[in-house]
N, C-alpha and C positions, 0 to 999 in steps of 0.2 A: 575595082579598087575601093577599099573601105574608107568611109568618111571620117571615122574616129576610132581610136583605140583607148578605151577607158573602162573602168569598172562601172557596172550599172549603178544607178542611183536608187538605193533601197530606202523605202519609206515605211515606217512602222505606224500602224493604227492601234493604239493601246486603249482598251476599253475600261469602263468603270466597273466597280464591284466592291467598294469599301475595302475592308481588310484583305479580301481575296486578291485585290490589286497588287499586293506585295509580291505576288507571283511574277509580276513584270520585272522585278529586280533580278530574279533568277534567270529569266529569259535574256535580259540584257547582259548579265554576267557571262553567260554561255556564248552569246554573239561576240562579245569582246575577246574572250579566250580563243574563239575559233578564227579570229581575225576578220570577221564580217563587218565591213564598214557601213555605218548607218549614215545616210545622207540627210534624212529628215524624219521627224516624229510628229504625229498628231495625237493628242491625248484627251480623253474624257475623264473627269472626276479623278479617281486615284491613278488612272493611267496618265493624266495630265501632271499630277504631282511627281510621280516616278520619272516620267519622261522629261520633265523640266529639270529634275535633279541630275539626270544623265547628261542632258544637253548643256548645262552650265559647267560640267566637268567635275562634279562632286564624285567622291569615291563610292562606288556601289557596294563595296565590301564593308566600308565604314557605315553606310546606311543600313546594311543588314545587321550589323552589330547593335545599332541603335534600337532595333526592334526588341532586343532582350530587355530593354528598360522602358519601352514605350507602352503606356497603359491608356486605355480609352478615357478614364477619368482625369488623366493629366491633360487631355486635349479639349475638354469640354468646360464651358462656363454657363451653367444652367441659369436661365432667367425666367421671369414671369412671361408666359407666352403672349406674343402678339403676332409676329410674323414668323416666329420660329422659336424652338426651345433652347437653342445654343447660340450665344452671341458671336463666338468665333474669334475672339481676341487671342486666346491661347494658341489656337491652331495657326493663326496668322503669324505669330512669332516663330513657330516651327517652319512655316513656309518661307519666311524671310531668310532663315538660316540656311535652309536647303537650296534656295535659289540664289543665294549670295547677293540679294538686292539688285540683280542684273536686269537689263532690259532685253527684249527679244532681239534687237539689232546687234547686241554684243555677241551673240552665239555663233560658234563655228558650225554647229549642226542646226539646220533649220528646225524650228519648233513652233507649233501652234497649239492652242488650248481651246476646247469647245465648252461653251456655256449655253444657257437657254434664256431667252427673253420671257419673263414670267407673264407679260401682258399680251405680247403679239404671238408667242409660241415660236418665234424665229430661232434658228440655230445661229449663235454668235461665235465667230472665229476670231480669237485674239492672235494677232500676228506682230503687233508693234507695241512699243511702250513698256512699262514696268511689268515684269512677269508675275510678281507676287499677287496683285489684285486679280489677275486672270485665273490663277490657280484657286484662289479663295472663291471666286465665282463658280468655277467649274465643279468644285466639290460640294456646293451648297444644296444638299438634299432637301427638297421642299418639305416644310413642316418641321425639319430637324434644325438646320442652320438658318439663321436669319438671312434673307436674300441680300445681295450686294448691289449697291448703286454704283454704276460705272458709266460715265459719259451720258448721263440722263436716262439710262436704262436700268430696270430692276431685273437682276439676273439670278438664276438658280442653276442647279446641277445640269451639266451637259448631257447626262444620260437620259434626261426626259425626252430629248429628240434624237440623240445619237449615242447609243450605248457603246458601240464599237465604231469609231468614226472613219469608216473606209471611204465614204464619199468625199469627206474633207481631205483625206490623204491623197485621193486621186487628183484633187485640185492642186496639190503641191507639184504635180507634173514631174514626178520621178520616173523611173523605169519599171520598178517592181513595188508592189504593196503587200506587206505581210501584216496580217491582222492577228491580234492576240485577244481572245475573248475569255474573260474571267467571270462572266456573268453567272448568276445563280439560277438553278432550275427551280422556279417558284412552286412547283408541285410538291417539292420536298421541304419547303420553307415553313418551319413551325413558327407560330405567332405567340409570343410570351409577353410583349410589352409594346408601348407606342412606337418605339424605334423599329421593331419587327414589322408592325403594321405598315408603316410608311415605306420601309425598305421593300416589303413584299409588293406593294403597289408599283414601285419603280421597277422591280424585277419583272412583273407581268407586262408592263409597257415595253420595257427594254427587250425582253425576249422576242416580241413580235417585230420590233425594229431591227434587231440583230439578224434575224433570219434573212432579211432582204439585203442588208449591207454586207455581211460577211461573204456572200456569194460573189461580190464584186472584187474581192481580193485575189491576188495571185496564189496566196497560200494562207491557210488559217491554222493557228496554233491555239489549242484549247486545253489548258492545264486541267488535270483531273482533280479538282478541288473538293469534290464530294459535297458533304454537308457543312463544310466550314462556312460560318455565317458572315454577313456583311460587317458586323461589329466585333468579330472574333479577333481582336488585335493581339491577344495573347498567343495566337497561332501564327503569328507573322513569319517566324523562321520556317515553319512547316510549309507555308505558302511559297516562300522563296525556293525551297527544295523541290516542291512540286513543279514550279515554273522552270527550274533547271532541267528536270527530267523531261518535260514536254519539249523544251528547246533542243535538248540533246537528241531526242528521238526524231526531231524534224530536220536536223542538220543535213543529212544526205539529200533531202528534197530541196532544201534551201540552196545548197551548193550546186545542184543540178540546174535550178532556176537561174542562178547567177551566171553560171558558165554558159547556159543556153542564150541568155540575154546578151552576154558579152560577145558571143559569136555573131548574133544578129547585128549588134552595133558595129562590129568590125567589118561585116559584110556590106553595111550600108543599106 
């Protein structure tokens, strides 16, 4: 006799990748259209921003339309370097709008954000309190954005320690973990400016970390983003469409996974 009859708890691990992370929008759109229920999301960097936007109930299609008007220069406030080139006030305003100034405890979908303690190197998981500061910390690319001070810790981009946060997603204790990797192949990453240098360093570190983490997921989705750069915000719509294609291609596998897990749960 089965002990329960319910849908499996699907947890997404959404990786970092700057503008490439807009592919997560397309993935989530396809999941919603296919009726795949998301129980939890763990996001790093842009994966955290998109994941939080979804978790608070914002319209993914409206977010996609915003990309037509979103320019990198509109999000940066350059300052004399000390701990970073970008102060972050402009992007904080956007984060406030996207997350509706909510707290983690408000969300119907479980959501965690990953950041890195700059001094200890620890992975920091945000699970409670205001969402906006957590996202601001998670996207703080070292040397680009000024680190964020939260609860006495100095925090930077979660991709430093967890480019695709599968281990954190497993801690959420769902039934299935689906990872979405939008990371850049650093061997094809051209260096033209300081942002490219810093981004390439993150990519090199992240690629090594991702190799281990993604193997722990039940399924990996890797949108074919080619040479689209971390700062290529003008290609946001293209990233969304590529994310959609990757998710659509993965739907048969996802449905098989969900049906198989549902049978296991029903059988006890």
